[in-house]
C-alpha positions in Angstrom: -7.3 -14.9 5.6 -4.8 -17.5 4.6 -2.4 -19.8 6.4 1.4 -19.8 6.1 2.6 -22.7 8.1 1.5 -22.1 11.7 0.5 -18.5 11.4 -2.7 -17.0 10.1 -2.2 -13.8 8.1 -5.0 -11.3 7.2 -5.0 -10.3 3.6 -5.9 -6.6 4.0 -3.7 -4.4 1.9 -2.2 -7.1 -0.2 -5.3 -8.3 -2.0 -7.3 -5.7 -4.0 -11.1 -5.7 -3.5 -11.9 -5.0 -7.2 -10.0 -5.2 -10.5 -8.4 -1.9 -11.6 -9.4 -1.0 -15.1 -6.8 -0.3 -17.7 -7.6 3.4 -17.7 -7.0 3.8 -13.9 -3.9 1.7 -14.0 -2.5 3.7 -16.9 -3.4 7.0 -15.3 -1.4 6.0 -12.2 1.6 4.9 -14.3 1.5 8.1 -16.5 3.1 10.3 -13.8 6.5 8.5 -13.9 8.3 10.9 -16.2 11.6 12.7 -16.1 11.7 16.4 -15.0 13.8 19.2 -16.5 17.3 19.6 -15.2 17.7 22.3 -12.6 20.3 24.8 -13.9 21.7 27.9 -12.3 24.0 30.6 -13.5 27.6 30.5 -12.5 28.4 33.6 -10.3 31.7 34.2 -12.0 31.2 33.6 -15.7 27.4 33.4 -16.0 27.3 30.0 -17.8 24.5 27.6 -17.0 25.6 24.8 -14.7 24.1 22.2 -12.3 24.0 23.4 -8.7 26.7 22.3 -6.2 29.0 21.3 -9.0 32.2 22.7 -10.5 31.5 25.0 -13.4 32.8 23.5 -16.7 33.3 26.9 -18.3 35.5 28.5 -15.7 36.4 25.7 -13.2 35.1 27.5 -10.1 33.1 26.2 -7.2 31.9 28.4 -4.2 33.8 31.4 -5.7 37.1 29.5 -5.6 39.1 28.2 -8.6 39.1 24.4 -8.3 40.2 23.4 -11.9 42.5 25.2 -14.2 40.6 25.6 -17.5 42.7 26.4 -20.6 41.1 28.5 -23.4 
């Protein structure tokens, strides 16, 4: 328990009971990594693209031509 002005605040989840070892700390931090991109096939041309985006190969989205792509 510590005082901040007039209030008394209980130090429950803020203060750790014991020191975390380097191994436990590093194991916790080891899971912050990037995942693979989620790619789907375009229904029109079959090129790999990110979902819910316009296909860069043919310029379609939701089976409609959005962008004119010149070959």
